[in-house]
C-alpha positions in Angstrom: -16.8 8.6 -10.8 -14.4 6.7 -12.9 -13.1 3.4 -11.5 -9.4 3.1 -11.0 -7.6 0.9 -13.4 -6.4 -2.6 -12.3 -2.9 -1.4 -12.7 -3.3 1.6 -10.4 -5.2 -0.5 -7.8 -2.4 -3.1 -7.9 0.2 -0.3 -7.6 -1.7 1.3 -4.7 -1.9 -2.0 -2.9 1.8 -2.7 -3.4 2.6 0.8 -2.2 0.5 0.3 0.9 2.2 -3.0 1.6 5.6 -1.3 1.1 4.6 1.5 3.4 3.4 -1.0 6.0 6.7 -2.8 6.1 8.7 0.4 5.8 6.8 1.7 8.9 7.5 -1.6 10.6 11.3 -1.3 9.9 11.2 2.4 11.0 9.4 1.4 14.2 12.1 -1.2 15.0 14.9 1.4 14.3 13.2 4.0 16.4 12.5 1.5 19.1 16.2 0.6 19.2 17.3 4.2 19.7 14.4 5.6 21.8 11.9 4.3 24.2 8.5 3.5 22.7 5.6 5.5 24.1 4.5 4.1 27.4 6.1 0.6 27.0 5.3 -1.9 29.7 8.3 -2.2 32.1 8.5 -5.9 31.3 9.1 -5.5 27.5 12.1 -4.3 25.6 11.7 -2.2 22.4 11.8 -5.2 20.1 9.2 -7.1 22.1 7.0 -4.0 22.3 7.2 -3.5 18.5 6.5 -7.2 17.9 3.4 -7.2 20.1 1.9 -4.1 18.4 2.4 -5.5 14.9 1.4 -9.1 15.7 -1.6 -7.9 17.5 -2.8 -6.2 14.3 -1.5 -8.6 11.7 -3.5 -11.7 12.7 -6.8 -9.9 12.8 -6.0 -8.4 9.4 -5.4 -11.9 8.0 -8.7 -13.0 9.3 -10.6 -10.0 7.9 -8.9 -10.1 4.4 -9.2 -13.9 4.4 -13.0 -13.7 5.0 -13.2 -11.2 2.2 -11.3 -13.5 -0.1 -13.4 -16.5 0.8 -16.4 -14.8 -0.8 -14.8 -12.7 -3.6 -12.0 -14.8 -5.0 -12.8 -16.4 -8.4 -10.5 -19.4 -7.9 -11.3 -22.3 -5.6 -7.6 -22.5 -4.8 -7.5 -18.9 -3.6 -10.7 -19.4 -1.6 -9.2 -22.4 0.0 -6.0 -20.5 0.9 -8.2 -17.6 2.3 -10.1 -20.1 4.5 -6.7 -21.4 5.8 -5.8 -17.8 6.7 -9.0 -17.4 8.6 -8.9 -20.7 10.5 -5.1 -20.6 11.2 -5.0 -17.0 12.4 -7.9 -17.2 14.9 -5.8 -19.5 17.2 -2.8 -17.2 16.7 -4.9 -14.2 17.9 -6.1 -16.2 20.9 -2.6 -17.4 21.8 -1.2 -13.9 21.7 -4.1 -12.6 23.7 -3.4 -15.1 26.4 0.2 -14.0 26.7 -0.8 -10.3 26.8 -3.4 -10.9 29.4 -1.0 -12.9 31.6 1.5 -10.2 31.5 -1.1 -7.4 31.7 0.2 -5.8 28.5 -1.8 -3.5 26.3 -0.3 -3.3 22.7 0.5 0.2 21.4 -2.0 2.0 19.3 0.0 1.8 16.1 -0.2 3.7 12.9 -0.5 0.5 11.1 -4.3 0.6 11.5 -4.5 3.0 8.6 -2.4 0.7 6.3 -4.6 -2.3 7.1 -7.7 -0.3 6.5 -6.4 0.9 3.2 -5.4 -2.6 2.1 -8.9 -3.9 3.0 -10.6 -1.0 1.2 -8.5 -1.8 -1.9 -9.5 -5.4 -1.8 -13.2 -4.5 -1.2 -13.1 -2.3 -4.3 -11.4 -4.9 -6.5 -13.4 -7.3 -8.7 -12.8 -10.7 -10.1 -9.2 -11.1 -11.6 -8.0 -7.8 -10.1 -9.1 -9.1 -6.7 -7.4 -12.4 -7.1 -4.2 -10.8 -8.3 -4.1 -8.1 -5.6 -5.0 -10.6 -2.8 -2.4 -13.2 -3.8 0.4 -10.7 -4.5 -0.5 -8.9 -1.2 -0.2 -12.2 0.6 3.2 -12.9 -0.8 4.5 -9.5 0.4 2.6 -9.7 3.7 3.9 -13.2 4.5 7.5 -12.1 3.7 7.2 -9.1 6.0 5.5 -11.2 8.7 8.3 -13.8 8.6 10.9 -11.1 9.0 8.9 -9.7 12.0 8.8 -13.1 13.7 12.4 -13.8 13.0 13.3 -10.4 14.5 11.5 -11.3 17.7 13.1 -14.8 17.9 16.6 -13.3 17.4 16.3 -10.0 19.4 13.3 -10.2 21.7 13.9 -10.6 25.4 10.5 -11.9 26.6 10.7 -15.7 26.7 7.0 -16.2 26.2 6.8 -13.9 23.2 9.9 -15.6 21.7 8.4 -19.0 22.1 5.1 -17.7 20.6 7.2 -16.4 17.6 9.1 -19.7 17.3 5.9 -21.7 17.4 4.2 -19.5 14.8 7.0 -18.9 12.3 6.7 -22.3 10.6 3.1 -21.6 9.8 4.0 -18.2 8.3 6.7 -19.8 6.1 4.1 -22.4 5.0 1.6 -19.6 4.2 4.3 -17.8 2.2 5.1 -20.9 0.2 1.4 -21.4 -0.5 0.9 -17.8 -1.6 4.0 -18.0 -3.9 2.5 -21.2 -5.5 -0.8 -19.4 -6.0 0.9 -16.4 -7.6 2.9 -18.7 -9.9 -0.2 -20.7 -10.9 -2.0 -17.5 -11.8 0.7 -16.8 -14.3 1.4 -13.4 -12.9 4.7 -12.3 -11.5 5.3 -12.4 -7.8 4.8 -9.0 -6.1 8.4 -9.0 -4.9 10.0 -9.4 -8.3 
């Protein structure tokens, strides 16, 4: 079996990220025009979408960060990955506390497939291809994540979820800035350019 070229792996990862955030945008649009499947009575459509995505996003960051801690060739990337692991575990815990208090079970979203595909791509990547795909993926992921949290802050109705988003957004912005610096230091273009 012939290995995929670095360019095709990067393109595939970029496509997966684009599909992920396109699915997120579509979910918000659908949620605004139709009731989500079995939403808890206490959540509006924006809150329900936010909970589903945030509940998957933080564990993805932990899983991909753990992978990057061992596979990245750069100490700076391994350090960033360690930050992703250590800063997202408390985010997962904080969200789970809110969900438990409100007796909310997040939707079973289609984003599981996108996360699995992104992780599979990273697992297959080696050395410089891994570094490039992980860092460029982080730039795109953090941009989308910031938009998700901003959407909750502006349009969510649940005060606890809005406060969680307000508290977490500065960390996301910091992570985005760090990822952009890593991408610039690698001499590669940013994934969003």
